[in-house]
Every structure is written in C-alpha cells, then in structure tokens.
C-alpha positions as CSV (number, residue, x, y, z in Angstrom):
1,X,16.1,-11.4,-46.4
2,X,15.0,-14.8,-47.5
3,X,12.0,-16.5,-45.9
4,X,11.5,-20.2,-46.1
5,X,8.2,-21.7,-44.9
6,X,6.1,-24.8,-44.9
7,X,2.9,-24.0,-46.7
8,X,1.2,-26.6,-48.9
9,X,0.7,-30.3,-49.3
10,X,0.6,-32.3,-52.5
11,X,-0.8,-35.8,-53.2
12,X,2.0,-38.1,-54.2
13,X,1.3,-41.3,-56.0
14,X,2.8,-44.1,-54.0
15,X,2.3,-47.5,-52.5
16,X,1.0,-46.1,-49.2
17,X,-2.8,-45.9,-48.9
18,X,-4.2,-42.7,-47.5
19,X,-6.9,-40.2,-48.2
20,X,-6.1,-37.9,-51.1
21,X,-5.4,-34.3,-50.1
22,X,-7.5,-31.7,-52.0
23,X,-6.7,-28.1,-52.5
24,X,-8.6,-25.2,-54.1
25,X,-7.1,-22.3,-56.0
26,X,-7.7,-19.7,-58.7
27,X,-7.3,-20.7,-62.3
28,X,-3.9,-19.7,-63.7
29,X,-3.0,-18.3,-67.1
30,X,-0.4,-20.7,-68.5
31,X,1.3,-21.0,-71.9
32,X,0.0,-23.5,-74.4
33,X,1.0,-27.0,-73.7
34,X,3.5,-28.8,-75.9
35,X,2.8,-32.5,-76.0
36,X,3.6,-35.5,-78.1
37,X,1.1,-38.3,-77.7
38,X,1.9,-40.0,-81.0
39,X,4.1,-42.5,-79.2
40,X,1.1,-44.1,-77.5
41,X,-2.1,-43.4,-79.5
42,X,-3.8,-41.1,-82.0
43,X,-6.0,-38.3,-81.0
44,X,-6.2,-34.7,-79.9
45,X,-3.3,-33.1,-78.0
46,X,-5.7,-31.9,-75.3
47,X,-5.6,-33.8,-72.0
48,X,-9.4,-33.7,-71.7
49,X,-10.9,-37.1,-72.2
50,X,-14.5,-37.7,-73.2
51,X,-14.2,-41.5,-72.8
52,X,-14.1,-41.3,-69.0
53,X,-10.6,-42.7,-69.0
54,X,-8.2,-40.7,-66.8
55,X,-5.1,-38.9,-68.2
56,X,-1.6,-39.6,-66.9
57,X,0.9,-36.9,-68.1
58,X,4.5,-38.0,-68.2
59,X,6.9,-35.1,-68.3
60,X,10.1,-36.4,-69.8
61,X,13.5,-34.7,-69.7
62,X,15.3,-36.3,-72.7
63,X,18.6,-34.7,-71.8
64,X,18.5,-36.0,-68.2
65,X,21.5,-38.0,-66.9
66,X,23.6,-36.9,-69.9
67,X,21.1,-38.3,-72.4
68,X,20.5,-41.6,-70.5
69,X,16.9,-40.6,-69.5
70,X,15.7,-40.6,-73.1
71,X,17.2,-44.1,-73.8
72,X,15.8,-45.6,-70.7
73,X,12.4,-44.0,-71.3
74,X,12.1,-45.7,-74.7
75,X,12.8,-49.0,-73.1
76,X,10.1,-48.4,-70.5
77,X,7.3,-47.4,-72.9
78,X,6.1,-50.9,-73.8
79,X,5.8,-51.9,-70.1
80,X,4.1,-48.6,-69.4
81,X,1.5,-49.4,-72.1
82,X,0.9,-52.9,-70.6
83,X,0.5,-51.8,-67.0
84,X,-1.4,-48.6,-67.5
85,X,-2.8,-48.4,-71.0
86,X,-6.1,-50.3,-70.3
87,X,-7.4,-47.8,-67.8
88,X,-5.5,-44.5,-68.6
89,X,-4.8,-42.2,-71.5
90,X,-1.0,-42.1,-71.5
91,X,0.3,-38.6,-72.5
92,X,4.0,-38.0,-73.2
93,X,5.5,-34.5,-73.2
94,X,9.2,-33.9,-73.8
95,X,10.7,-30.9,-72.2
96,X,12.6,-28.6,-74.6
97,X,14.7,-26.7,-72.1
98,X,14.9,-25.2,-68.5
99,X,11.6,-24.5,-66.8
100,X,9.5,-26.1,-69.6
101,X,8.3,-28.8,-67.2
102,X,6.7,-26.0,-65.1
103,X,4.5,-24.9,-68.1
104,X,3.6,-28.4,-69.1
105,X,2.5,-29.2,-65.5
106,X,0.4,-26.2,-65.2
107,X,-1.4,-26.8,-68.4
108,X,-1.9,-30.5,-67.6
109,X,-3.5,-29.6,-64.3
110,X,-5.8,-27.0,-65.9
111,X,-6.9,-29.7,-68.4
112,X,-7.8,-32.1,-65.5
113,X,-5.0,-34.6,-65.7
114,X,-5.3,-37.3,-63.0
115,X,-1.6,-37.2,-62.4
116,X,1.6,-35.5,-63.6
117,X,4.6,-37.8,-63.4
118,X,8.1,-36.4,-63.6
119,X,10.4,-38.6,-65.6
120,X,14.1,-37.7,-65.0
121,X,16.1,-36.5,-62.1
122,X,15.6,-34.2,-59.2
123,X,15.7,-31.1,-61.4
124,X,12.8,-32.3,-63.5
125,X,10.9,-33.3,-60.4
126,X,11.6,-29.9,-58.9
127,X,10.2,-28.1,-61.9
128,X,7.0,-30.3,-61.9
129,X,6.5,-29.5,-58.2
130,X,6.7,-25.8,-59.0
131,X,4.2,-26.3,-61.9
132,X,1.5,-27.2,-59.3
133,X,1.5,-23.5,-58.2
134,X,0.8,-20.2,-59.8
135,X,1.0,-16.7,-58.2
136,X,1.5,-18.2,-54.8
137,X,-1.5,-20.5,-54.9
138,X,-2.1,-24.1,-55.9
139,X,-3.7,-24.8,-59.3
140,X,-6.9,-26.8,-60.0
141,X,-8.5,-27.8,-63.3
142,X,-10.5,-25.5,-65.5
143,X,-13.9,-26.6,-64.1
144,X,-12.7,-26.0,-60.5
145,X,-13.7,-29.5,-59.3
146,X,-11.4,-30.1,-56.4
147,X,-12.5,-33.8,-56.4
148,X,-10.4,-34.1,-59.5
149,X,-7.2,-32.9,-57.9
150,X,-4.1,-33.8,-59.8
151,X,-1.6,-36.1,-58.1
152,X,2.2,-35.8,-58.4
153,X,4.3,-38.8,-59.5
154,X,7.9,-39.7,-60.2
155,X,9.8,-42.1,-62.3
156,X,13.5,-41.7,-61.2
157,X,15.6,-41.7,-64.4
158,X,18.1,-38.9,-63.6
159,X,21.6,-38.6,-62.3
160,X,20.7,-38.1,-58.6
161,X,17.0,-39.0,-58.2
162,X,17.4,-38.2,-54.5
163,X,13.8,-37.5,-53.6
164,X,12.8,-41.1,-54.2
165,X,15.5,-42.3,-51.8
166,X,13.7,-40.9,-48.8
167,X,10.8,-43.4,-49.5
168,X,13.2,-46.3,-49.9
169,X,12.5,-46.4,-53.6
170,X,15.4,-47.4,-55.9
171,X,16.0,-46.2,-59.4
172,X,14.2,-49.1,-61.1
173,X,11.7,-47.4,-63.4
174,X,9.6,-50.6,-63.8
175,X,9.0,-50.7,-60.1
176,X,8.0,-47.0,-60.3
177,X,5.4,-47.8,-62.9
178,X,4.0,-50.6,-60.7
179,X,3.6,-48.1,-57.9
180,X,1.8,-45.7,-60.2
181,X,-0.5,-48.6,-61.4
182,X,-1.7,-49.1,-57.8
183,X,-3.3,-45.7,-58.0
184,X,-2.8,-44.9,-54.3
185,X,-1.8,-41.5,-52.9
186,X,0.0,-40.2,-49.9
187,X,0.2,-36.6,-48.7
188,X,3.6,-34.8,-48.7
189,X,4.6,-31.4,-47.5
190,X,5.9,-28.6,-49.8
191,X,8.2,-25.8,-48.7
192,X,8.1,-22.3,-50.2
193,X,10.9,-19.7,-50.5
194,X,9.7,-16.1,-50.5
195,X,12.1,-13.6,-51.9
196,X,12.0,-9.8,-51.4
197,X,11.1,-9.3,-55.0
198,X,7.8,-11.2,-54.4
199,X,8.8,-14.4,-56.3
200,X,7.9,-17.7,-54.7
201,X,9.8,-21.0,-55.3
202,X,8.6,-24.3,-54.1
203,X,10.5,-27.4,-53.1
204,X,9.6,-31.0,-52.0
205,X,13.2,-32.2,-51.5
206,X,16.0,-29.9,-50.3
207,X,16.6,-26.2,-50.6
208,X,20.2,-25.2,-50.0
209,X,22.2,-21.9,-49.7
210,X,25.8,-21.0,-50.2
211,X,28.4,-23.7,-50.9
212,X,26.0,-26.6,-51.4
213,X,24.0,-24.5,-54.0
214,X,27.3,-23.7,-55.8
215,X,28.2,-27.4,-55.7
216,X,24.9,-28.3,-57.4
217,X,25.6,-25.7,-60.1
218,X,29.1,-27.0,-60.8
219,X,28.0,-30.6,-60.7
220,X,26.0,-30.1,-63.9
221,X,29.4,-29.9,-65.7
222,X,30.4,-33.4,-64.7
223,X,27.2,-35.5,-65.3
224,X,29.3,-38.0,-67.2
225,X,30.8,-39.1,-63.9
226,X,27.4,-40.1,-62.4
227,X,26.7,-39.4,-58.8
228,X,30.4,-38.5,-58.3
229,X,29.7,-35.3,-60.1
230,X,28.3,-33.8,-56.9
231,X,31.5,-34.5,-55.0
232,X,33.5,-32.9,-57.8
233,X,31.1,-30.0,-57.9
234,X,31.5,-29.5,-54.1
235,X,35.3,-29.5,-54.3
236,X,35.2,-27.0,-57.1
237,X,32.8,-24.9,-55.1
238,X,35.4,-24.7,-52.3
239,X,37.8,-22.9,-54.7
240,X,37.6,-19.3,-53.7
241,X,34.7,-19.9,-51.4
242,X,34.3,-17.6,-48.4
243,X,32.2,-18.5,-45.4
244,X,29.6,-15.9,-44.3
245,X,27.9,-14.8,-41.2
246,X,24.2,-15.5,-41.2
247,X,21.4,-14.3,-38.9
248,X,18.6,-16.9,-38.6
249,X,15.2,-16.8,-37.1
250,X,13.3,-20.1,-36.7
251,X,9.5,-19.8,-36.4
252,X,8.6,-17.3,-33.7
253,X,12.0,-17.5,-32.0
254,X,14.7,-14.9,-31.6
255,X,17.3,-14.0,-34.2
256,X,20.5,-16.0,-33.7
257,X,23.9,-15.3,-35.2
258,X,25.7,-18.2,-37.0
259,X,29.2,-17.1,-37.9
260,X,31.2,-18.5,-40.8
261,X,28.4,-20.5,-42.4
262,X,29.6,-22.8,-45.2
263,X,26.3,-24.2,-46.2
264,X,22.7,-24.2,-45.0
265,X,20.3,-26.9,-46.1
266,X,16.5,-26.9,-45.6
267,X,15.1,-30.4,-46.0
268,X,11.6,-31.7,-46.6
269,X,13.3,-35.0,-47.6
270,X,16.6,-36.5,-46.5
271,X,18.9,-36.7,-49.5
272,X,20.7,-34.6,-52.0
273,X,23.9,-34.7,-54.1
274,X,23.4,-38.2,-55.4
275,X,22.8,-40.0,-52.1
276,X,24.2,-37.7,-49.5
277,X,21.9,-38.0,-46.4
278,X,22.3,-34.3,-45.6
279,X,19.1,-33.9,-43.6
280,X,18.7,-37.3,-41.9
281,X,15.8,-36.3,-39.6
282,X,13.6,-34.9,-42.4
283,X,10.2,-36.4,-43.1
284,X,8.2,-35.2,-46.1
285,X,4.9,-35.9,-44.4
286,X,5.3,-34.7,-40.8
287,X,4.3,-31.1,-41.2
288,X,7.8,-29.7,-40.6
289,X,11.1,-28.9,-42.3
290,X,14.6,-29.8,-41.0
291,X,17.5,-27.3,-41.2
292,X,21.2,-28.4,-41.2
293,X,23.9,-25.7,-40.9
294,X,27.6,-26.4,-41.6
295,X,29.9,-23.8,-40.2
296,X,33.6,-23.1,-40.8
297,X,34.1,-26.1,-43.1
298,X,37.2,-26.3,-45.3
299,X,37.5,-28.6,-48.3
300,X,39.4,-31.2,-46.2
301,X,36.7,-31.2,-43.6
302,X,34.3,-32.1,-46.3
303,X,36.5,-34.9,-47.5
304,X,37.1,-36.3,-44.0
305,X,33.4,-36.3,-43.1
306,X,32.1,-37.3,-46.5
307,X,31.3,-40.8,-45.4
308,X,29.3,-39.4,-42.5
309,X,27.4,-37.1,-44.8
310,X,26.4,-40.1,-47.0
311,X,25.2,-42.2,-44.2
312,X,23.5,-39.4,-42.2
313,X,25.7,-39.4,-39.1
314,X,27.3,-36.0,-39.6
315,X,25.0,-34.3,-37.1
316,X,27.5,-35.3,-34.4
317,X,30.4,-33.6,-36.2
318,X,31.8,-30.3,-34.7
319,X,30.3,-27.2,-36.3
320,X,27.2,-29.0,-37.6
321,X,23.8,-27.9,-36.3
322,X,20.3,-29.2,-36.9
323,X,17.0,-27.4,-36.2
324,X,13.3,-28.1,-37.0
325,X,10.9,-25.5,-38.2
326,X,7.1,-25.7,-38.6
327,X,6.3,-22.1,-39.6
328,X,9.2,-20.3,-41.3
329,X,12.9,-19.7,-41.4
330,X,14.2,-16.2,-42.0
331,X,17.7,-15.6,-43.1
332,X,19.9,-12.5,-43.3
333,X,23.4,-12.5,-44.7
334,X,25.4,-10.1,-42.6
335,X,27.6,-7.8,-44.8
336,X,28.2,-4.1,-45.0
337,X,27.5,-4.1,-48.7
338,X,25.1,-5.7,-51.2
339,X,26.0,-9.2,-52.0
340,X,24.5,-11.7,-54.4
341,X,24.7,-15.3,-53.5
342,X,23.6,-18.5,-55.1
343,X,20.3,-20.1,-54.0
344,X,19.3,-23.5,-55.3
345,X,16.1,-25.4,-54.8
346,X,17.3,-28.7,-56.1
347,X,20.4,-30.7,-56.4
348,X,20.2,-30.7,-60.2
349,X,19.7,-27.0,-61.0
350,X,17.7,-26.3,-64.1
351,X,16.2,-23.0,-63.1
352,X,19.3,-21.3,-61.6
353,X,18.5,-18.2,-59.7
354,X,20.4,-15.4,-58.0
355,X,18.9,-14.0,-54.8
356,X,19.8,-10.4,-53.7
357,X,19.9,-10.3,-50.0
358,X,19.2,-7.0,-48.1
359,X,22.1,-5.6,-46.3
360,X,21.8,-5.5,-42.5
361,X,24.6,-4.9,-40.1
362,X,24.8,-6.7,-36.7
C-alpha cells in the first residue's frame, strides 16, 4: 500500500511578500558537500560566513535539458554577480549524478545557507526539495537556530520546468534572479509518499503513478525534442500498457474501487510533462493536494484529449475524476499476485524508484 499525505511547508523565494515559515528538526548526518565556488570568489568551500553576508547556494545540473542548462548558466553568471554579489556569498555546486542534489542541499542547510536554489528542470528541483528532509523530518542548520531557516529557490533552466508555471513564471532565468534579489518568501505545501519499507519521498509539484510515471521515464530518452519528449514518452508508455484496478481511500473516507486506472496524479502544483495542466485545481499554498484519475484510456484517447490536458479542461472528459485531499491518500493495487509498478515523484525522473505494492484481493 502506498500512502500519500500533505505534511510540511517550505519557504519559497518569490515575489509575493509573506511571513517566512520556520520549522525545527533534528540535525542530520549527511555526506560531505561537493562545491565549486571558484567561479565567483576565492575562499573556503564551507558555506559558513564570518562576514555577516548570507550564503546563496546554487545547485546546478550541468546535464539538464540535454546540456543546455550548463550553457545558459554560464551566460547567467555575470548578471547573477551584478544583482546578488553585493549582499550575498554566491556558492555554486555542480551535481555529478542522480540524487547528488539531495546531498548538496542537506549539507548547505546544515551550514546555515540562507537559500538553496535549484538550477535546472523539475528533476533537479525535486531532488533539492527532498534535500530539505532527513529521516522523515525537516532539516535545520548546525546551531539549531530556526530563525535562520533556509529558503527554497528555483531558476528554471530544464526541459520542462513545470513547477514554475503554476506561479505564472516563465523560463527567463534573468527574471528568476530578479525575484531572488527581492528576498521575499512565500509558504508552499509539500506532499510526502510513505512506502511500506519505511522510505519517505517528498514532492512539491506532481507525484504520479502508472502510465504517467512510465511516460516520464521514457521521456528522458527524447530530451533533444524539447517538451515534445513527454508526449513521445507517453505514447511509448502505452505500448504493452495494462490498466489496473485501484482501491483508493481519501482522508478519513471509505475505500473506493476505481477499475481500469490508466494514470493517477497527485498535484501540489498544476503542471507536468512540459506544460500539461494535468491538475488544474491544485494550489501549492492552500493546505491540500488534488488528485486526478484517468480510467480506461487508450493511446488514441490520449491523443484526442491532448489539447484539453494542456489547457486544463480535461476534467469534463469521460473517465476523468478529480478529488481533493487534506490528510492522506491510500492506494492499493488490486491483483492476486505481487506486482511491481513504476512510481515517479517528478516529471523528469532522476531518482527512479520501484514500489512494491502489497497484494490485497477485493
């Protein structure tokens, strides 16, 4: 059984003024931080600052968008220095592979960084979000001062960059730097997926199960086609795909049977798949998650309704259901044998996981 719940909030750097949200947690034990600050200034690789200047840690995925992220990042650096260098220590850390951004983020928070900014697509952003947590709890800096809570930021330079779309932000990295320079924060919700093996996975955008998760996996093979890679990935996912019966329990309600489920998407934000408005009623700051369930879809149903999925009007389509949850969503895949299915927490899957679902008959 998979359990999805809304559990935490993060402070997101944005242009909306609000009171910063503060959390307390136990100190984690994280690997040493790999960081390259030579691009900006000389000095220690520690994020601690004795000058009183605050540290901004930019977690850069140089392989993002088929290598485009690294090129665009180099163009952005001079403007970054101009807008932020006077008041902040600018720390650059390049990821070396899957899940590295998680380790970088955890160490940056421990060292008291003012903000950790994901530079890349939704996969990098997703890893940074997970880096804010350890052993099921939020992380704070080494001295435990909650008043120095680390904020989350984003410079969308990836293939999809779907999380930013919910806020009406485009993919202009210079505008993203301007938002960061304002230094304002807003609170966003974070969902958590609890697996039977005790592992927790966190998401700020969209978590999806079954076909849509497979589509994200296959899309990684077609990054050279830009956002079209997600459509290609979905069509490939339909090859050999079998719809499954799900039993679902929302909050404290009763168990309900949903036969022939093609895809199930849990949205804290609205978009995935390079601009598909899959969860149009989601709001990352309203204290709830939205669930959209597609049943008995064939590949031609996907093509015929693709324009509605992009503009968010697909909730009126036959066999599409939407629900809201504020506590938890419990899911059982109904089969007479053990079955392993794909579970993805972001549209650009860097930490691909397999979830083993307990067998329960109806």
